N, C-alpha and C positions, 0 to 999 in steps of 0.2 A: 424514241418517244417524243411526241410533239407537244409543244407548249399549249396547243389547243385542248389537250386533255385536262388542263387545269380548270377547276370549277370557278365560275364567276358568281359573284354575290353583290347585289346592289343595296343590301340592307344598310340602314343608318347605323351610326356608331352605337347608339343605345340599344337598338334592336339586335345588332350583331353580337354585342357582348351579353345581352340578356339571353339570347338563344343559346349561346355557348354555355352559360351558367345553368340553364334549364336542362340541357343535355347531360351535363355533369351530374345534376341532382337526380335526373331520371335514370341514370345508369345504375344506380343502386338497386333498382327493381329488376334488373335483367339477370337471368340465371347465368352464373359464371360459366364461361367457356374458355378453351385454350389451356395452356400449360399450368397456370396457377391453380386451376380447379382440380387438377389430377396429378399434382407434383409427386405425391408419394403413392399413387395408385398401384404402380408396378413394384413397389418396394425399393426403387432406386431414386434417391433424392439428389442425384447429380444434376447440376445446371450446366448444360452444354452451351458454350459461348462461341459466337462467330464474330470475327473482326472484319469490318469493311472500312478500308482506309488505313494503310500501314506505315504512315509517316510517324513523326515524333509524338504527336498527340495521341494517335491511335495506339502506338506502342505503350505509352504511359497508361492510357485508359485500360488496355488489356491487362497490364500488370496489376492495376488497382482492382479490377474485377476479379482476378484470380487470387487476390490477397484477402478476399472477404471470407467470412466464416462459412463452414459447411463444405460439402463436396461440389467442386466447380472445376470444369475443364475447358480449355480452349481447343476446339475441334476443327475449326475451319477459318481460313483467312482469305482475303481478297483485296486486290489493289489494281488500279489502272495499269501499273507498270510491274512487269514480272519480277524485276530485281527487288522491288519493295516487298512484294508478297513473299518471296523466298526468304529474304533477310529478316523479316519480322519474327519468324518462328524462333530462331536462335536468340534474337535480341530480347524477346519477352522471357524466354526460358532463362537466359543468363541473368536477368534482373530479379528473378524470384528466389534465388538461392536454394534453400532446402525445399521450397515448394515448386521447383522446376518441373517435377513430374506431372504437374497440372497441365502442362502444355502437351497435348496429345493430338497433334495435327498430322494426319497421314498425307503422303505426297499427293494423292488424288484429291485432297481437300484444300489444296493451295491453288487459288484461282487468280487470273489476271485478265485485264481488258475492261472496257467500259460497262460490260454486262456482268462483271464478277460479283456484283452485289446480289444479283438474282441467284447465282450458283451457291453463294454462301448461305443465303436465307433458305434455299431449298435443300440444303445438305443435312437437315435433321437437327439443327441447333434449336435451343430454347430461347435464347436472348441474343440480340445482335447489338454490337457497338458500331455506331455510324460516325466515322471520323474522317470522311472524305472532305474535299473542298465544299463549302456550304451550299453552293449552287446546285449540288446533286441531292441535298438533304430531302426536299419534298418528295421526289420520286422514290428515293430509297425508303423513307419512312412509310409512305403509303403502301409500298410493296410488302414491307415487313409486317405492318399491321394487318393487311388483308390475309397474310399467311399465318396470322395468329402468334406472332413472336413478341416477346417483351423487348423493349428498346431502351438503350442508353444512346442519346445523340448529342453530339457536340453543338455548341452555339456558333453562330446564329443558326436558326433552323430554316431560314429562307433569306433570299436577297432581294425580293421584290414582292409586291402586293399579291399577284396571283399565286406565288409560292407560299406566302403566309396563309392564304385562304385554303390552299391545298392541304397544308399541315393541319389547320383547324378541322377541316372536314374529315381527314384521316383520323384525327384524334377522337372524334365522335365515335368512330368505329372501335378504336382502342378502348374507350370507356365502356361501350356496350359489351365488349368481349372480356372486360375486366383485366386487360393487359396493363402491365406496369410500364410507365414511361418516365425516364429520367432525362434531364437536360443539363448540359455542362455549365450551368451558372452556379458555380460551387460556393459562392458567398452565402447562398441560402442554407448551407450546411457548415458554416464557419461560426464557431461559438461566439466570438466577439460581435459579429454582425447580428446574430440571432438575439442576444441579450440586449444590445443597444437599441435595435429597432423595436423590440418589445417595449422598452422603456419609453421610447419616443411615442409609440402608439398609446401608451398608458398616460401620456400627457406630461412627460418630464420636461419638455421645452415649450409646452403650450401648443398653439396652432402653428403648423409649419407654413411659413409665408415666403421663403426663398430658398433656392437650392443651387449648388454648384457641383459640377462633375468634370473630371479630367482623365484623359489617357494621353499624356504628353511624353514622348520618348524619342529615341533615335531611329526607330524603325525596325524592320525585320530583314530577313535574308535577301540578298541580291538574286536576280534571275539566274537559274542554274545552268542553262545552255542558251546558245544563240539560236535564232531561227534556222540557220543553215545546218545546225547539228541535229535538227529534228526532221522527221520524215514528212510531217504535215503541219499546217498551221494549228489544227486542233490539238495535236500532240504538244506543240510548243506552248500553247496557252494553258493546257491542263497541267503541264509540268511546272509552269511559272504562274500558278493559279492566283496568287495573292494580288497580282497587278491587273486583273480583269474583273469587271463588275459582275458579270454573269456567274462568276465562280466565287468571288469573295464578298461582293457587296461594298467594296472599299473598306478601309480600316475603321471607319466609323461603325460599320456593322461587325467586322471580324473581331475587333478588340474592344472598342468603346461601349459595345453593348453591355459589358459587365457593369460599368458605372451607371449607364442609363437604367439598367434593370434595378439597381439598388435604389435609385430615386423613385422609380415606379413602386417598388416595394414599400418605401417609406410613405408614399402618398396613398397607397391602397388602404381601404377600410371595408366597412360593410357594403358600401356601394362600389361594385367592381369598376364602374365607369371612372371613378375618381382616380384610379391607379394609373391611368394612361393620359397623355397630353391630348388636348383638343385641337391644337394647331401649333405651328412653328414657323420660324424664319431663320435664315442663316447666310453665311458667306464662307468661301473657301477657295482653294486653288492649288497650283503647283509652283512653289517658290524655289525649291532646291532640287527636288527629285524630278528633273525635267528631261533626262535622257530618254530616248525612245524605248530603251529596254525596260523602262518602268511602266509600260502599257498605258493605261488610261486613268488610273486613280489619282486623287489629290494627295498632297502631303500635309494639308492642314484643313480643318473644319471648325467653324464656330457656329453653334445653333442655340437659339433662344426658344425654349419650349414653354407653352402656357398650358396650365391644367384647369380643370373645370371650376375650381374655386378662385381662379385669378392668380394664383401663385405661379412663379416663373423659375425655370431652370436655366442657368447659364452653363453651356456645355462646350468643352474644348477637347479636341484630339489632334495631335500633331506628330509627324514623323520627320523631325529635323534635328540633326546632331548639334551639340554645342549650345542648346537652349535650356531654359528652365524645364525640368522634368517633374512630372507628378502623375501618379495613378491613384486617384482618391475621390472621395465624395464629401460634401459638407452641406449641412442643412441649418437654417436659421428659423427659430420659432419666436413666438411672442414672449417667451419666458427664458430663452437661452439658446445655445447653439450646440451642434453635435457633429462629430466625425462618426458616421454610422459604423465604422469598423471597430469602434471601442472607446468612445469618450463622450461625455456630456458636461457642459459648463454653463454657468449662469449664476444669478444672485442666489447664494445659499447652497449651490451645488457645484461640486468639482469631482466628478466621478470618472474613473478610468477602468476599463476591463483589465483584470490582472491575472485571470486564471490561465493555466497552460492549455493551449488549443491543439486539438488533433488536426492532422492534415486534411483540409476540407475536400481535396481531390479524392482522398481515400474515403472520407465519411460519406460523400454522395453515393459511392458505390455500396458501402456498407448498408446505407439506408434503403437503397433500391433492392438489393438482394434479400435483405431482411423482410421487406414487404412481399417479395415473391414467395419466400418460404412460408410466411405467416398467412398469405392470402389477404393482406390488408390493402385498403385503397391507397394508391400511389400514382399520381399522374401530374407531371410538370409540363405537359405539352402545350397547354393553352398559354401559360405565362411565357414559355419560351417563344411562342409565336408572336404574342403581343409585344414583348420586349424587342424581338427582332424587327417588328413593324415600327417601333419607336425609332430604331436606328435607321431604317429605310426612309422614314419620313424626314429625318435629319439630312440624309444624303440628297433627297429630292429637293430640299430647300437650298442646300449649298450649291448644287449643280445648276439650279434654275435662277437663284437669287430672289425667288418669290416667297411670299407667305402662303403656306398650304395647310389646309385643315386635315385632321385625322380622317374624317369621312371621305374626302376627295381622294386622299392617298390610298386608303384601304380599298376603295371601290375601283381603283385604276386597273385597267386591263393591259397595261404596258408590261409585257413580260421580257425579261432579259435572257430567257432560255433559248438555246439553239432549236432548230426545227427537228433535228434528230441527233442521236448520240452514237457516233462512230468515229473512228480515227480519220476517215476521209470526208466527214461531213464538214460543212462550212460553219465556223463559229459565228456567233451573232455580231461580233465586232471584227473589223478588218483594218489592216494598215494600208496606207497609201503606197505609192511606188517607192518612196524613200524609207519605208518601214515605220512610219510615224502613225500612231493610232489617234483617232479623233478624241479630243479632250473637251469636256463640258465647259461652256462659256456662260457664266451667270449673266442673266439679262437676255440671252439669246436661246439657250438650250431649253427645249421643251421636254418635260419629264412625265406629263400626265396625258 
């Protein structure tokens, strides 16, 4: 599948967001089609789930989907690597305890290869879980929506602007078909965040004038195999996907999106445009994680985002051990301050969220499946795309060292995707004779 299949859109920021909003509003007039409109027509209320991407997150998401109320079964799985596809069936079943009988995957419905997603989607499932490396998300989401499937997809939903636009376009079809779309930004289903941000929007700290967001930690797993242990360069990169931008988007996209999404949520109001930054600048690089086995991504990013009201977000994400760690968000208003996860402080107010919270990873699936069964509106696709774009904008700034507007970033036709998806295809990034991959150099690297 070629990157040239991705739609191009030169609309301005305001026009682009306005068009998306209108499509969402107009979708209510479309006669429902697909599974949600005929869920109980045959007298069988079972939701058949297909899992695409059988790593740790996919295993967890499948278990959470199968733990929702009502009849639900896992009937098909697929992964690029056969050992992952075979192993996930027992892993999910073992994690469900007494509900293990909800795993009903026949041997012929265990698929592997880079085209496994098509086979899972075409196997007769009602909902698909997309938990592959993020670079595959736009093509998988588009295929699922065109096939009339409900979708739960992990974040980020894209790693570049063409991919973001592809998701937005596919999501228009999802709305027309009344398909339910969930995105793994689980803080939207976490009670502390929901109550605190509601209070912020109700004016508890006045006008929000400054924000901070962090995902600073020691990093993730090391590459699993060497290049010599893999048959092709494509196999090597897909296996070690976190360290290649076309697959992960760098950790500013893969992890820090959670914190950026929270700030966008805080900033959002009646005017959808206000929820997303208008421009950004930043810096970053590789200070510690410099071995060639770590591919091409940075180990630290700092980005300053500016929103339409002039307020600014100071954003940090870092993968360096032995440093100050924090995964958090903070906002400052004209009347007080808040940690959106559950506290508000200021003159005359000292409030902390104290209620017991359910696991938001489970709640996001509970909410999605409830919407499927009730036929109620449920679509998180647009916000997933725009928050992914917020992270992409940050990476473009740190790689280039330039200030970049949202409009210019979103209109970019620079695609990170390979020309084709097969084990013997050439990946979009290659190492030199010494096995070293090209690293972005701020001030020199062109990103648009």
